[in-house]
Steps between C-alpha positions, in 0.01 A plus 500: 500500500526760778244432776375810683241542775345825624318521833314831534163568663419821309341406168603817315862466613501129413376570148757778455791282615379217277490730195852630570645149526321376190630800303854439630485135390358589157764765432785264593358183349496324835248216541335537839241326713329764716263410784320749722367469854285743699609388847782322681254234608400428139865477400583251776199282423537489122878479473584249774563208264538701178812540293734766644504859380819666382388840625254609769365856511320564829315802628599542864192673636223247446206413724537214750838344408725763345764449232789485746331228705425310179866520396619373839258206480628408153865524604431262788357255246824516304385733223800652321317719248624851435287748693398861436289702741264775390398746770379850571736545796873460563495337844568137412865499391642299793229233479556484125861395551377211716306348212751583225295760316661615176365852536211720612295689245294794618148557375405619250730281295705657224539293184869579449590403859304174483639416156858546617439273799327235288794508258740436788299218657439331163869520411591325825225243448628418150843416642375268775673167557354218291514239775268381775688415820338211687611488863435192713680515831867562433470390137450739210408404144527738206226434241478700174158663463490391134504134612210540744169392348264586786471545876199392703380537860418164658365543853796631704748400231616636167546274197744600225507331158794551264583340166743264674381444857244580771536651847266536797569685824318663791438869434225753435426539130508879515849497649636239258358671191590857599829491305363358176553711190249626245513184285253346746121535509250414774245249368309492829569553867811306590606407146742684270626379164794592280368655177797350315363149566142554380401348168123566498234683701127434529244666725538224758847354445860590438681232299874487555764401246543177698134413440402557864182701558451765770167657598424862411280707731190625325578870551860496374463356148495839327809625688680170446432503129623859472813425707572190289471694172705796623767271640557329168489827309784615723684172456480530122603864525810391692606266222313196629714470812357430843517796733 
């Protein structure tokens, strides 16, 4: 699944961008998770301990905290998501380089320009490394994403459960989870699970193939169920192999 977030404070523009992205995904058969936010403040509050996005699309000229300030805040947190700015002016190029923006898109958006950029970002995303690099001091450990069952925030620490071992280290959850791929879903704030290791879902619980049970936030059941179904449709479509 390709996780996308849009932050735009103009409702009409937000709806237009959403429709363009949904049409792009439908035409290309790409399974997406699309979340929308109407302010930088809402984004920061609701996404702090959420699963990372693969692509961020930020309007620059928003009230209070603008899109550039939002991007700088996220980069300081360790966010490595691809970033696209949407703006009505051309005066932010230098600042954009500082936060690693993929590109600027001028309003009003043109479908063919956005589609081409989404194609490029998605192609890069699909080729991402399949390993999580755990760094503790001078030591580095390479852990295949497919072996990770879930990651959880525990006070000022992060707990990682794999099919063979467990790890715990001091870090912010948002920073540690920022590199996770689209096989992972956020069950609640500070808890992401690998869809490959889920055997059953209820409205309150996520039962893993190991028999362990994880809690499901009340407002995410529908999205989780949809992500779970789409994930296994894709798996079957790929010949039953894990992605």
